[in-house]
C-alpha positions in Angstrom: 25.8 10.9 7.8 25.9 8.9 4.4 25.0 8.6 0.7 22.6 7.2 -0.5 20.8 6.7 -4.1 23.4 7.5 -7.2 25.9 7.8 -5.6 25.7 5.2 -3.5 24.7 2.6 -6.2 26.8 3.8 -9.1 24.3 5.2 -11.2 25.4 8.9 -10.6 25.5 11.3 -13.7 27.3 14.5 -13.4 25.3 17.3 -14.0 21.9 15.2 -13.9 21.8 12.9 -10.9 20.6 14.7 -7.1 23.0 14.3 -4.3 20.7 11.9 -1.9 22.0 11.8 1.9 20.3 10.0 4.8 21.8 11.6 8.2 21.2 10.4 12.0 20.8 11.7 15.0 20.7 10.1 19.1 17.7 11.8 19.7 14.5 14.0 18.7 14.5 16.9 17.8 12.4 19.9 18.6 10.0 22.0 16.1 13.2 24.9 16.2 15.9 22.7 15.7 14.2 20.9 12.8 13.7 24.7 11.0 17.0 25.5 11.0 18.1 22.3 10.0 16.2 22.4 7.1 16.7 26.4 6.3 20.9 24.7 6.4 20.0 22.3 4.3 17.8 24.4 1.8 21.2 26.8 1.8 23.5 24.4 1.1 21.0 23.2 -1.6 21.6 26.4 -3.9 25.2 26.1 -4.9 24.8 22.2 -4.8 26.9 20.8 -7.9 24.6 18.2 -9.1 20.7 18.9 -9.5 19.9 18.8 -6.5 21.1 18.2 -2.8 17.8 15.2 -1.4 18.8 15.3 2.4 16.5 13.6 5.1 17.8 13.0 8.4 16.5 10.1 11.1 16.7 9.2 14.6 18.7 6.2 15.6 16.5 4.0 17.3 14.4 4.5 14.0 16.4 2.9 11.4 18.1 0.1 13.4 14.4 -1.4 12.9 12.3 -1.9 10.5 10.9 0.8 8.7 7.1 1.2 8.7 6.3 4.1 7.4 9.0 8.2 6.7 9.3 8.0 10.1 11.5 11.4 10.1 12.9 13.8 11.8 13.7 16.4 8.5 13.4 16.1 5.3 14.6 18.7 2.7 15.3 19.0 -0.7 17.0 22.1 -2.2 19.0 22.3 -5.8 19.8 24.5 -9.0 17.7 21.9 -10.9 15.2 20.6 -8.3 12.2 22.4 -6.5 13.0 23.0 -2.6 10.7 21.5 -0.6 10.9 21.2 3.1 9.2 17.9 5.5 9.2 18.2 9.3 5.9 15.7 9.7 6.3 12.1 8.6 3.4 11.5 9.4 1.5 12.6 6.1 4.5 11.6 3.6 4.5 8.4 1.1 6.6 6.4 3.5 7.4 4.3 0.7 10.5 6.5 -0.5 12.1 5.8 2.4 11.4 2.3 3.1 13.3 2.0 -0.1 16.0 5.2 1.0 17.1 2.5 4.4 17.2 -0.5 2.1 20.0 1.7 0.0 21.0 2.5 3.2 21.8 -0.8 4.9 22.4 -2.4 1.4 25.2 0.0 -0.3 25.5 3.4 2.0 28.5 4.8 2.1 29.5 6.6 5.0 30.7 10.5 4.8 31.3 10.3 8.4 30.0 8.1 10.9 30.8 3.8 11.5 29.3 2.2 8.1 26.4 2.3 7.4 24.6 -1.9 8.0 25.7 -1.2 11.2 22.9 2.0 11.9 20.5 1.4 9.2 18.7 -1.7 9.8 17.8 -4.1 6.8 14.2 -4.3 5.1 12.7 -7.6 4.7 12.1 -8.5 1.0 8.3 -8.6 1.3 8.4 -4.7 2.6 10.5 -3.5 -0.8 8.2 -5.7 -2.7 4.9 -3.2 -1.6 6.6 -0.3 -0.9 8.1 -0.6 -4.4 3.9 -1.7 -5.6 3.1 2.0 -3.9 5.6 3.3 -6.3 4.1 2.2 -9.1 0.7 3.6 -8.5 2.1 6.8 -7.3 3.6 6.6 -11.1 0.8 6.1 -12.2 -0.9 8.7 -10.8 0.8 11.9 -10.2 4.4 11.5 -13.1 3.3 8.8 -15.4 5.6 9.7 -18.5 9.0 10.9 -16.9 12.1 9.2 -16.8 11.7 8.5 -13.2 8.9 7.1 -14.2 10.8 4.1 -16.7 14.0 3.9 -14.4 12.1 3.8 -10.9 9.8 1.0 -12.6 12.8 -1.1 -14.1 14.5 -1.3 -11.3 11.7 -2.8 -9.5 11.2 -5.0 -11.3 15.1 -6.2 -11.1 14.9 -6.6 -7.3 11.4 -8.4 -7.8 12.9 -11.1 -10.6 16.2 -11.7 -8.7 16.2 -9.9 -5.3 19.1 -6.8 -6.4 18.3 -3.6 -5.4 20.6 -1.2 -7.8 21.0 1.4 -9.8 17.8 2.5 -12.0 20.4 2.9 -14.7 21.5 -0.8 -14.0 18.0 -1.9 -14.0 17.8 -0.1 -17.3 19.8 -2.2 -19.5 18.6 -5.5 -17.1 15.3 -4.2 -18.5 15.8 -3.5 -21.5 16.2 -7.0 -23.0 13.0 -8.1 -21.3 11.2 -5.3 -22.2 10.0 -5.3 -26.3 9.2 -1.9 -26.2 13.3 -0.7 -25.8 13.0 2.9 -27.3 10.9 3.4 -24.3 14.0 2.2 -21.5 16.6 4.0 -24.3 14.7 7.1 -24.2 14.5 6.8 -20.3 18.1 7.0 -20.7 18.3 9.8 -22.5 17.2 12.0 -20.5 18.8 11.0 -17.5 21.8 11.3 -19.9 20.5 14.9 -20.1 19.6 14.1 -23.8 16.8 15.4 -25.9 14.1 12.4 -26.2 10.2 12.1 -25.8 8.5 9.6 -23.4 4.7 8.4 -24.9 2.8 8.6 -22.1 0.4 5.1 -22.9 4.0 3.1 -23.4 4.8 4.2 -20.1 1.6 3.2 -18.4 2.2 -0.5 -20.0 5.6 -0.9 -18.2 4.3 0.7 -15.0 0.8 -1.9 -15.3 3.8 -4.7 -15.6 6.1 -3.6 -13.3 3.3 -3.8 -10.4 2.2 -7.2 -11.5 5.2 -8.8 -11.1 5.8 -6.8 -7.6 2.4 -8.7 -7.0 2.8 -11.6 -8.0 6.5 -12.2 -6.3 5.4 -10.6 -3.3 2.4 -13.3 -2.8 5.5 -16.1 -4.0 6.6 -15.0 -0.5 6.9 -17.7 2.0 4.7 -15.8 4.5 1.8 -15.5 2.1 2.1 -18.6 1.0 -0.5 -21.8 2.5 
């Protein structure tokens, strides 16, 4: 069992961030086992000392190879300020969230129990991460435009495209702030992440998402396997 997300990356903000946990099982689960685990996670999440708990359980054979989709056994989210959500069918979920989480697990995962994360989670190729981040920009544009998550995920993705660094969202924001002309947009997203009041302009967020999507696509096209 491993901490991923902001706890692993050093960007955790007490009271505002989620606690993200990735766990690994040696075998596939029955439907009954999946429901029981999800129920337990939901119950624990209600008392989580954070915004909420995001828990994902994978099979070991799955995380030991490169990701091709969501590929989880159980995904359950719950918390004092997080809507409860349970997902037991990975085939109907967007894969890019889980590709990113598994990359973070390999590079920065903190073991709660079990061997070091790099020996359990396979590394994710840069080209796969660029594609996942590109898909996430499209998702944010369509479903979650004017939110702090859209801005901070875009900042982190831009930094990854430019420097191959998969850091925290707040680190990405600090990096992007000196490179993006609308510093107020990034400042507002950071303020919201820290629990302060701020307002995000939807058109400004859209401009950032569009620009980062372009940079991700350009970075993907410049990868060695894409060159002729």
